C-alpha positions in Angstrom: -0.1 -0.1 0.1 1.2 3.6 -0.8 0.3 6.5 1.1 1.1 9.8 -0.7 0.8 13.3 1.1 1.1 16.7 -0.6 2.9 19.5 1.2 3.5 23.1 0.5 6.7 23.6 2.5 10.0 21.6 2.5 10.0 21.7 6.4 6.9 19.9 6.7 8.0 17.1 4.3 11.1 16.8 6.5 9.0 16.3 9.4 6.9 13.7 7.6 9.8 11.9 6.4 11.3 11.7 10.1 7.8 10.5 11.4 7.6 8.0 8.5 11.3 6.8 9.6 10.1 6.7 13.1 7.1 4.3 12.4 9.6 1.9 10.8 9.8 2.7 7.0 13.1 2.5 5.2 14.8 5.0 2.8 13.9 2.7 0.0 10.1 3.0 0.9 10.2 6.9 0.6 9.8 8.7 -2.7 9.8 12.5 -2.9 8.4 14.3 -6.0 8.8 17.9 -6.6 8.6 20.1 -9.8 11.9 21.7 -8.9 15.0 20.1 -7.3 14.5 19.8 -3.5 17.7 19.7 -1.4 17.3 18.1 1.8 19.5 18.3 4.9 22.2 15.6 5.5 20.9 12.6 7.1 17.0 13.0 6.4 16.8 10.9 3.1 20.1 9.6 2.2 20.6 6.5 0.0 24.0 5.0 -0.4 25.4 5.2 -3.8 28.1 3.0 -5.5 28.3 5.6 -8.5 32.3 6.3 -8.3 32.9 2.6 -7.6 31.1 1.5 -10.5 32.5 4.1 -12.9 36.2 3.3 -11.8 35.3 -0.3 -12.4 34.0 0.2 -15.6 36.9 2.3 -16.9 39.4 -0.3 -15.9 37.4 -3.2 -17.3 37.1 -1.6 -20.6 40.6 -0.2 -20.6 42.0 -3.8 -19.9 40.1 -5.4 -22.3 40.6 -2.9 -24.9 44.3 -3.2 -24.3 44.2 -6.9 -24.3 42.1 -6.8 -27.7 44.9 -4.8 -29.4 47.7 -7.0 -27.9 45.7 -10.0 -29.2 45.0 -8.5 -32.8 48.7 -7.2 -33.3 50.2 -10.4 -32.2 47.7 -12.8 -34.2 49.5 -12.4 -37.4 53.1 -12.1 -37.4 54.3 -9.0 -39.4 57.8 -8.3 -40.5 58.2 -4.9 -38.6 61.9 -4.2 -39.4 62.9 -4.7 -35.7 60.2 -2.5 -34.2 58.0 -4.1 -31.8 54.7 -5.7 -32.8 53.0 -4.3 -29.8 53.8 -1.0 -28.3 52.1 1.0 -25.5 52.7 4.1 -27.3 50.8 3.0 -30.6 47.9 1.8 -28.5 47.5 4.4 -26.0 44.8 6.5 -27.7 42.6 3.6 -28.2 43.1 2.2 -24.7 42.4 5.8 -23.6 39.3 6.3 -25.4 37.8 2.8 -24.6 38.8 3.6 -20.8 36.8 6.8 -20.9 33.9 4.9 -22.8 33.8 2.4 -20.1 33.5 5.1 -17.4 30.8 6.5 -19.2 28.9 3.5 -20.2 29.0 2.3 -16.5 27.9 5.5 -14.9 25.0 6.1 -17.4 23.9 2.3 -16.7 24.4 2.6 -13.0 22.2 5.8 -13.2 19.4 3.7 -14.9 19.8 1.1 -12.2 19.9 3.4 -9.1 17.2 5.7 -10.2 14.8 2.8 -10.7 14.3 3.2 -14.4 15.9 -0.1 -15.2 15.1 -2.1 -12.0 12.2 -3.5 -10.3 12.1 -0.5 -8.1 10.9 1.6 -11.0 8.0 -0.5 -11.8 6.2 0.6 -8.4 3.2 2.9 -8.1 3.1 5.8 -11.0 4.3 9.1 -10.2 1.7 11.2 -8.6 0.3 14.1 -10.5 1.9 17.4 -9.1 0.1 20.6 -8.4 2.1 23.8 -8.9 4.0 24.5 -5.8 3.6 21.3 -3.9 6.1 18.5 -2.8 4.8 15.0 -2.7 6.0 12.5 -0.1 4.9 8.7 -1.3 5.4 5.9 1.7 5.2 2.2 1.0 3.8 0.4 4.0 1.9 -2.3 5.1 -1.9 -2.0 5.4 -1.6 -2.1 9.2 0.5 0.8 9.3 -1.3 3.1 6.7 -3.5 4.7 9.5 -0.7 5.4 11.3 1.2 7.1 8.4 -1.8 9.0 7.5 -2.1 10.4 11.0 1.8 11.1 11.1 1.5 13.1 7.7 -1.5 15.1 9.2 0.5 16.0 12.2 3.2 17.0 9.7 1.1 19.6 7.9 0.0 17.5 4.8 -2.7 19.4 2.6 -3.8 16.2 1.1 -3.4 12.6 1.6 -4.1 9.6 -0.9 -4.1 6.1 -0.3 -3.5 3.5 -3.1 -2.8 -0.1 -3.5 -0.2 -1.0 -6.2 
């Protein structure tokens, strides 16, 4: 069950988030929707991100694979090079660099899609609520037995409208 509260002020949303957390809601159960970017104080609704680790890992994997492929391709057929090495890091540096950057970009974009819920099961939850101009919506996923407590906590926090839905 989802309980969605509409608020006009950011401070009221913060109170509602803290009340929902006190009732046992986890950060993955809380979604905030706003027409404009909403900066919340540290510790209110933090979700850990592994974006930097994934970005660096993607860069390393793509760079190593590109270098290994180039090494394999250059040594697959023996060529007469007149005493020059067949494989040289100077000659393959541009391709290795470009593939390393491509790996970082692809991994970062894919992880962004995953963390935002656009490419995971988390994104297939209840639809995004319709926002009135100047409102902020807080959606809380809770069990049916907790929905009344959640509605009451949102009312105490100053919600101007509360909707319940089952999805």
